[in-house]
A tleap script that builds the chain and sets N, CA, C and O, in Angstrom:
source leaprc.protein.ff14SB
mol = sequence {
  NGLU GLU LEU LEU ALA ALA ALA ARG GLU VAL
  VAL GLY ASP GLU LYS ALA SER PHE ALA GLU
  ILE PRO GLN MET ALA SER GLU ASP PHE SER
  TYR LEU ALA ARG GLU VAL PRO GLY ALA TYR
  GLY PHE LEU GLY GLY GLN ALA PRO TYR GLY
  ALA SER ASN LEU HIE ASN PRO GLN PHE ASP
  PHE ASP ASP ARG VAL LEU SER THR GLY ALA
  ALA LEU TRP VAL THR ILE ALA ARG ARG ARG
  LEU ALA GLU CSER
}
set mol.1.N position { -5.137 4.127 -10.693 }
set mol.1.CA position { -5.932 5.063 -10.614 }
set mol.1.C position { -7.320 4.702 -10.755 }
set mol.1.O position { -7.896 5.339 -11.638 }
set mol.2.N position { -7.955 3.935 -10.189 }
set mol.2.CA position { -8.983 3.784 -9.711 }
set mol.2.C position { -9.295 3.756 -8.237 }
set mol.2.O position { -10.368 4.187 -7.815 }
set mol.3.N position { -8.188 3.157 -7.300 }
set mol.3.CA position { -7.699 3.467 -5.391 }
set mol.3.C position { -7.571 5.073 -5.497 }
set mol.3.O position { -8.341 5.775 -4.842 }
set mol.4.N position { -7.042 5.380 -5.944 }
set mol.4.CA position { -6.905 6.719 -5.631 }
set mol.4.C position { -8.096 8.083 -5.828 }
set mol.4.O position { -8.267 9.140 -5.221 }
set mol.5.N position { -8.925 7.265 -7.270 }
set mol.5.CA position { -10.352 8.045 -7.002 }
set mol.5.C position { -11.186 7.989 -5.831 }
set mol.5.O position { -11.901 8.853 -5.322 }
set mol.6.N position { -10.897 6.530 -5.435 }
set mol.6.CA position { -11.935 6.321 -4.615 }
set mol.6.C position { -11.734 6.724 -3.187 }
set mol.6.O position { -12.670 7.042 -2.454 }
set mol.7.N position { -10.007 6.689 -2.682 }
set mol.7.CA position { -9.567 7.649 -2.365 }
set mol.7.C position { -9.990 9.156 -1.870 }
set mol.7.O position { -10.167 9.677 -0.769 }
set mol.8.N position { -10.063 9.595 -3.235 }
set mol.8.CA position { -10.122 11.387 -3.201 }
set mol.8.C position { -11.258 11.115 -2.706 }
set mol.8.O position { -11.139 11.424 -1.521 }
set mol.9.N position { -12.638 10.599 -2.927 }
set mol.9.CA position { -13.747 10.743 -2.860 }
set mol.9.C position { -14.145 10.517 -1.058 }
set mol.9.O position { -15.018 11.107 -0.422 }
set mol.10.N position { -13.053 9.337 -0.508 }
set mol.10.CA position { -13.677 9.207 0.612 }
set mol.10.C position { -12.769 10.235 1.648 }
set mol.10.O position { -13.061 10.361 2.837 }
set mol.11.N position { -12.122 10.636 1.282 }
set mol.11.CA position { -11.258 11.445 2.054 }
set mol.11.C position { -10.384 12.730 1.851 }
set mol.11.O position { -9.482 13.214 2.536 }
set mol.12.N position { -11.120 13.216 0.352 }
set mol.12.CA position { -10.638 14.254 -0.159 }
set mol.12.C position { -9.413 14.301 -0.837 }
set mol.12.O position { -8.593 13.387 -0.756 }
set mol.13.N position { -9.240 15.322 -1.506 }
set mol.13.CA position { -8.030 15.233 -2.561 }
set mol.13.C position { -6.395 15.570 -1.685 }
set mol.13.O position { -5.303 15.001 -1.681 }
set mol.14.N position { -6.853 16.554 -1.142 }
set mol.14.CA position { -5.845 16.452 0.475 }
set mol.14.C position { -4.757 15.853 0.872 }
set mol.14.O position { -3.569 16.158 0.969 }
set mol.15.N position { -5.779 14.405 1.205 }
set mol.15.CA position { -5.405 13.339 1.921 }
set mol.15.C position { -4.892 12.029 0.950 }
set mol.15.O position { -4.325 10.979 1.254 }
set mol.16.N position { -5.458 12.704 -0.658 }
set mol.16.CA position { -4.710 11.058 -1.365 }
set mol.16.C position { -3.980 11.476 -1.929 }
set mol.16.O position { -3.900 12.694 -2.088 }
set mol.17.N position { -3.007 10.459 -2.550 }
set mol.17.CA position { -2.032 10.797 -3.253 }
set mol.17.C position { -1.031 9.428 -3.618 }
set mol.17.O position { -0.980 8.431 -2.898 }
set mol.18.N position { -0.514 9.548 -4.468 }
set mol.18.CA position { 0.269 8.767 -5.057 }
set mol.18.C position { 1.761 8.388 -3.942 }
set mol.18.O position { 2.055 9.441 -3.375 }
set mol.19.N position { 2.345 7.683 -3.676 }
set mol.19.CA position { 3.753 7.701 -3.121 }
set mol.19.C position { 4.897 8.168 -4.077 }
set mol.19.O position { 5.307 7.613 -5.096 }
set mol.20.N position { 5.236 9.124 -3.594 }
set mol.20.CA position { 6.580 9.802 -4.628 }
set mol.20.C position { 7.467 9.181 -4.994 }
set mol.20.O position { 7.984 9.398 -6.090 }
set mol.21.N position { 7.886 8.229 -4.163 }
set mol.21.CA position { 8.617 7.344 -4.143 }
set mol.21.C position { 8.292 5.608 -4.216 }
set mol.21.O position { 7.691 4.965 -3.355 }
set mol.22.N position { 8.687 5.251 -5.083 }
set mol.22.CA position { 7.822 3.964 -5.021 }
set mol.22.C position { 8.409 3.227 -4.109 }
set mol.22.O position { 9.492 3.515 -3.600 }
set mol.23.N position { 7.441 1.795 -3.729 }
set mol.23.CA position { 7.797 1.480 -2.201 }
set mol.23.C position { 7.483 0.127 -2.407 }
set mol.23.O position { 6.406 -0.298 -2.825 }
set mol.24.N position { 8.701 -0.685 -2.023 }
set mol.24.CA position { 8.096 -2.053 -1.915 }
set mol.24.C position { 7.793 -2.903 -0.319 }
set mol.24.O position { 8.414 -3.565 0.513 }
set mol.25.N position { 5.981 -2.199 -0.648 }
set mol.25.CA position { 5.693 -2.743 0.730 }
set mol.25.C position { 5.087 -3.924 0.996 }
set mol.25.O position { 4.406 -4.112 2.005 }
set mol.26.N position { 5.285 -4.705 0.183 }
set mol.26.CA position { 5.018 -6.430 0.444 }
set mol.26.C position { 5.296 -7.133 -0.903 }
set mol.26.O position { 4.468 -7.188 -1.812 }
set mol.27.N position { 6.184 -7.516 -0.936 }
set mol.27.CA position { 6.460 -8.510 -2.483 }
set mol.27.C position { 5.775 -9.863 -2.348 }
set mol.27.O position { 6.027 -10.694 -3.220 }
set mol.28.N position { 4.873 -10.215 -1.283 }
set mol.28.CA position { 4.250 -11.195 -1.802 }
set mol.28.C position { 2.979 -10.767 -2.652 }
set mol.28.O position { 2.411 -11.666 -3.272 }
set mol.29.N position { 2.442 -9.373 -2.745 }
set mol.29.CA position { 1.471 -8.694 -3.121 }
set mol.29.C position { 1.776 -8.504 -4.736 }
set mol.29.O position { 0.854 -8.564 -5.550 }
set mol.30.N position { 2.986 -8.296 -5.083 }
set mol.30.CA position { 3.589 -8.666 -6.695 }
set mol.30.C position { 2.833 -10.289 -7.160 }
set mol.30.O position { 2.134 -10.720 -8.077 }
set mol.31.N position { 3.180 -10.572 -6.479 }
set mol.31.CA position { 3.020 -12.593 -7.123 }
set mol.31.C position { 1.424 -12.613 -7.238 }
set mol.31.O position { 1.029 -13.079 -8.307 }
set mol.32.N position { 0.444 -12.205 -6.359 }
set mol.32.CA position { -1.068 -11.798 -6.868 }
set mol.32.C position { -1.426 -11.129 -7.986 }
set mol.32.O position { -2.347 -11.409 -8.753 }
set mol.33.N position { -0.489 -10.034 -8.058 }
set mol.33.CA position { -1.089 -8.872 -8.875 }
set mol.33.C position { -0.579 -9.156 -10.045 }
set mol.33.O position { -0.802 -8.315 -10.916 }
set mol.34.N position { 0.392 -10.605 -10.518 }
set mol.34.CA position { 0.920 -10.560 -11.442 }
set mol.34.C position { -0.477 -11.770 -12.186 }
set mol.34.O position { -0.637 -11.959 -13.392 }
set mol.35.N position { -1.386 -12.481 -10.957 }
set mol.35.CA position { -2.797 -13.002 -11.752 }
set mol.35.C position { -3.916 -12.272 -11.583 }
set mol.35.O position { -4.815 -12.582 -12.364 }
set mol.36.N position { -4.204 -11.255 -10.690 }
set mol.36.CA position { -5.394 -10.845 -10.411 }
set mol.36.C position { -5.182 -8.681 -10.512 }
set mol.36.O position { -4.921 -8.217 -9.402 }
set mol.37.N position { -5.246 -8.018 -11.216 }
set mol.37.CA position { -4.895 -6.792 -11.205 }
set mol.37.C position { -4.872 -6.246 -10.088 }
set mol.37.O position { -5.176 -7.184 -9.351 }
set mol.38.N position { -4.722 -5.377 -9.455 }
set mol.38.CA position { -4.458 -4.827 -7.961 }
set mol.38.C position { -4.030 -3.089 -8.006 }
set mol.38.O position { -3.925 -2.334 -8.972 }
set mol.39.N position { -3.864 -2.873 -6.710 }
set mol.39.CA position { -3.345 -1.730 -5.750 }
set mol.39.C position { -3.034 -2.150 -4.495 }
set mol.39.O position { -3.584 -3.102 -3.943 }
set mol.40.N position { -1.773 -1.165 -3.797 }
set mol.40.CA position { -1.452 -1.307 -2.563 }
set mol.40.C position { -1.337 0.100 -2.097 }
set mol.40.O position { -0.611 0.979 -2.562 }
set mol.41.N position { -2.088 0.164 -1.202 }
set mol.41.CA position { -2.363 1.294 -0.708 }
set mol.41.C position { -2.157 1.963 0.665 }
set mol.41.O position { -3.275 2.473 0.605 }
set mol.42.N position { -1.795 2.304 1.587 }
set mol.42.CA position { -1.120 2.773 3.217 }
set mol.42.C position { -2.429 3.408 3.507 }
set mol.42.O position { -2.705 4.409 2.847 }
set mol.43.N position { -3.433 2.908 4.549 }
set mol.43.CA position { -4.354 4.354 5.168 }
set mol.43.C position { -3.678 4.851 6.341 }
set mol.43.O position { -4.503 5.342 7.113 }
set mol.44.N position { -2.325 4.923 6.835 }
set mol.44.CA position { -2.421 5.597 7.788 }
set mol.44.C position { -2.656 5.105 9.154 }
set mol.44.O position { -2.948 5.822 10.111 }
set mol.45.N position { -2.450 3.327 9.180 }
set mol.45.CA position { -2.907 2.671 10.825 }
set mol.45.C position { -1.513 2.979 11.451 }
set mol.45.O position { -1.280 2.201 12.377 }
set mol.46.N position { -0.816 3.609 11.293 }
set mol.46.CA position { -0.018 3.898 12.237 }
set mol.46.C position { -0.193 4.175 13.466 }
set mol.46.O position { -0.347 2.957 13.370 }
set mol.47.N position { -0.314 4.458 14.388 }
set mol.47.CA position { -0.907 5.448 15.819 }
set mol.47.C position { 0.061 6.711 15.880 }
set mol.47.O position { 1.287 6.653 15.983 }
set mol.48.N position { -0.739 7.901 15.795 }
set mol.48.CA position { 0.206 8.778 15.584 }
set mol.48.C position { 0.938 9.376 16.684 }
set mol.48.O position { 1.165 10.568 16.479 }
set mol.49.N position { 1.531 8.781 18.162 }
set mol.49.CA position { 1.920 9.192 19.001 }
set mol.49.C position { 3.283 8.320 18.907 }
set mol.49.O position { 4.045 8.084 19.845 }
set mol.50.N position { 3.403 7.940 17.706 }
set mol.50.CA position { 4.789 7.199 17.479 }
set mol.50.C position { 5.665 5.889 18.113 }
set mol.50.O position { 6.719 5.746 18.732 }
set mol.51.N position { 4.413 4.882 17.496 }
set mol.51.CA position { 4.520 3.954 18.525 }
set mol.51.C position { 5.284 2.634 17.055 }
set mol.51.O position { 5.305 2.847 15.843 }
set mol.52.N position { 5.685 1.650 17.639 }
set mol.52.CA position { 6.684 0.611 16.739 }
set mol.52.C position { 6.238 0.563 15.559 }
set mol.52.O position { 5.035 0.355 15.399 }
set mol.53.N position { 7.046 0.731 14.510 }
set mol.53.CA position { 6.353 0.114 13.085 }
set mol.53.C position { 6.083 -1.329 12.956 }
set mol.53.O position { 6.443 -2.374 13.498 }
set mol.54.N position { 5.217 -0.908 11.914 }
set mol.54.CA position { 4.740 -2.247 11.371 }
set mol.54.C position { 5.945 -3.660 10.949 }
set mol.54.O position { 6.849 -3.689 10.115 }
set mol.55.N position { 5.529 -4.565 11.794 }
set mol.55.CA position { 6.359 -5.995 12.088 }
set mol.55.C position { 7.719 -6.196 13.118 }
set mol.55.O position { 8.833 -6.718 13.089 }
set mol.56.N position { 6.805 -5.378 14.090 }
set mol.56.CA position { 7.543 -5.498 15.668 }
set mol.56.C position { 6.481 -5.688 16.191 }
set mol.56.O position { 5.386 -5.322 15.765 }
set mol.57.N position { 6.780 -6.453 17.451 }
set mol.57.CA position { 5.709 -6.706 18.169 }
set mol.57.C position { 5.483 -5.742 19.272 }
set mol.57.O position { 5.027 -6.270 20.287 }
set mol.58.N position { 5.648 -4.702 19.324 }
set mol.58.CA position { 5.124 -3.000 19.549 }
set mol.58.C position { 4.419 -2.366 18.883 }
set mol.58.O position { 3.988 -1.353 19.435 }
set mol.59.N position { 4.050 -2.572 17.708 }
set mol.59.CA position { 2.800 -2.458 17.277 }
set mol.59.C position { 1.715 -1.833 17.387 }
set mol.59.O position { 0.860 -2.636 17.760 }
set mol.60.N position { 1.194 -0.584 17.231 }
set mol.60.CA position { 0.064 -0.335 17.984 }
set mol.60.C position { -0.575 0.014 16.353 }
set mol.60.O position { -0.057 0.720 15.487 }
set mol.61.N position { -2.139 -0.907 16.290 }
set mol.61.CA position { -2.528 -0.506 14.736 }
set mol.61.C position { -4.079 0.614 15.372 }
set mol.61.O position { -4.967 0.276 16.155 }
set mol.62.N position { -3.885 1.934 14.670 }
set mol.62.CA position { -4.528 2.717 14.787 }
set mol.62.C position { -5.996 2.493 14.413 }
set mol.62.O position { -6.391 2.970 13.350 }
set mol.63.N position { -7.091 1.601 15.433 }
set mol.63.CA position { -8.679 1.297 14.659 }
set mol.63.C position { -9.010 2.953 13.984 }
set mol.63.O position { -9.356 3.114 12.813 }
set mol.64.N position { -8.922 3.493 14.452 }
set mol.64.CA position { -9.475 4.625 13.642 }
set mol.64.C position { -9.455 4.738 12.348 }
set mol.64.O position { -10.158 5.695 12.026 }
set mol.65.N position { -8.826 4.041 11.140 }
set mol.65.CA position { -8.943 4.034 10.103 }
set mol.65.C position { -9.130 3.004 9.416 }
set mol.65.O position { -8.634 2.851 8.299 }
set mol.66.N position { -10.037 1.977 10.126 }
set mol.66.CA position { -11.102 0.668 9.896 }
set mol.66.C position { -12.186 1.280 8.893 }
set mol.66.O position { -12.463 0.817 7.787 }
set mol.67.N position { -12.673 2.266 9.416 }
set mol.67.CA position { -14.335 2.548 9.020 }
set mol.67.C position { -13.745 3.287 7.530 }
set mol.67.O position { -14.349 2.927 6.520 }
set mol.68.N position { -12.328 4.539 7.292 }
set mol.68.CA position { -11.983 4.646 6.190 }
set mol.68.C position { -11.780 3.638 5.510 }
set mol.68.O position { -12.436 3.702 4.470 }
set mol.69.N position { -10.961 2.386 5.619 }
set mol.69.CA position { -10.821 1.573 4.764 }
set mol.69.C position { -12.503 0.905 4.393 }
set mol.69.O position { -12.949 0.768 3.254 }
set mol.70.N position { -12.962 0.687 5.205 }
set mol.70.CA position { -14.025 0.108 4.587 }
set mol.70.C position { -14.584 0.616 3.725 }
set mol.70.O position { -14.819 0.024 2.671 }
set mol.71.N position { -15.078 2.327 4.053 }
set mol.71.CA position { -15.435 3.260 3.238 }
set mol.71.C position { -15.100 3.451 1.347 }
set mol.71.O position { -15.592 3.968 0.344 }
set mol.72.N position { -13.976 2.661 1.772 }
set mol.72.CA position { -12.702 3.118 0.218 }
set mol.72.C position { -13.503 2.127 -0.193 }
set mol.72.O position { -14.441 2.333 -0.963 }
set mol.73.N position { -13.093 0.526 0.462 }
set mol.73.CA position { -14.174 -0.671 -0.630 }
set mol.73.C position { -15.531 -0.569 -0.792 }
set mol.73.O position { -16.067 -1.253 -1.665 }
set mol.74.N position { -16.002 -0.035 -0.291 }
set mol.74.CA position { -17.634 0.043 -0.583 }
set mol.74.C position { -17.727 1.108 -1.860 }
set mol.74.O position { -18.416 0.717 -2.802 }
set mol.75.N position { -17.179 2.252 -1.967 }
set mol.75.CA position { -17.034 3.544 -2.899 }
set mol.75.C position { -16.592 2.833 -4.093 }
set mol.75.O position { -17.100 3.134 -5.173 }
set mol.76.N position { -15.471 1.686 -4.000 }
set mol.76.CA position { -15.313 1.038 -5.246 }
set mol.76.C position { -16.044 0.193 -5.756 }
set mol.76.O position { -16.251 0.106 -6.967 }
set mol.77.N position { -16.567 -0.596 -4.813 }
set mol.77.CA position { -17.813 -1.462 -5.198 }
set mol.77.C position { -19.010 -0.851 -5.713 }
set mol.77.O position { -19.604 -1.354 -6.667 }
set mol.78.N position { -19.412 0.230 -5.129 }
set mol.78.CA position { -20.650 0.966 -5.742 }
set mol.78.C position { -20.528 1.662 -7.171 }
set mol.78.O position { -21.501 1.993 -7.849 }
set mol.79.N position { -18.854 1.880 -7.622 }
set mol.79.CA position { -18.725 2.711 -8.521 }
set mol.79.C position { -18.163 1.481 -9.973 }
set mol.79.O position { -18.065 1.810 -11.155 }
set mol.80.N position { -17.906 0.228 -9.453 }
set mol.80.CA position { -18.087 -0.877 -10.603 }
set mol.80.C position { -19.168 -1.061 -10.345 }
set mol.80.O position { -19.535 -0.940 -11.513 }
set mol.81.N position { -20.204 -1.287 -9.751 }
set mol.81.CA position { -21.515 -2.276 -9.931 }
set mol.81.C position { -22.274 -0.915 -11.368 }
set mol.81.O position { -22.788 -1.128 -12.466 }
set mol.82.N position { -21.936 0.602 -10.490 }
set mol.82.CA position { -22.728 1.447 -11.698 }
set mol.82.C position { -22.294 1.110 -12.975 }
set mol.82.O position { -23.042 1.056 -13.951 }
set mol.83.N position { -20.691 0.804 -12.994 }
set mol.83.CA position { -20.485 0.709 -14.638 }
set mol.83.C position { -20.792 -0.560 -15.574 }
set mol.83.O position { -20.559 -0.714 -16.773 }
set mol.84.N position { -21.502 -1.581 -14.464 }
set mol.84.CA position { -22.390 -3.400 -14.645 }
set mol.84.C position { -23.450 -3.126 -15.336 }
set mol.84.O position { -24.239 -4.022 -15.637 }
savepdb mol mol.pdb
quit
């Protein structure tokens, strides 16, 4: 809920949502989340022109989402600091 609220603030309600179908994006993350509460999200880092998928040597990360990801973490940090 916290990640979704921050995403809505950063990119707007129409671009932020839960996945309709649960996904096994990273099995390693489940081990981390056992120890530290967390959430897994997608920024849309695949190049829009149809580049190869993640874990492929031809994958081309879309650097334009870096500022969105940074803004997301800043928003979460600010919200938590305001609560303390």
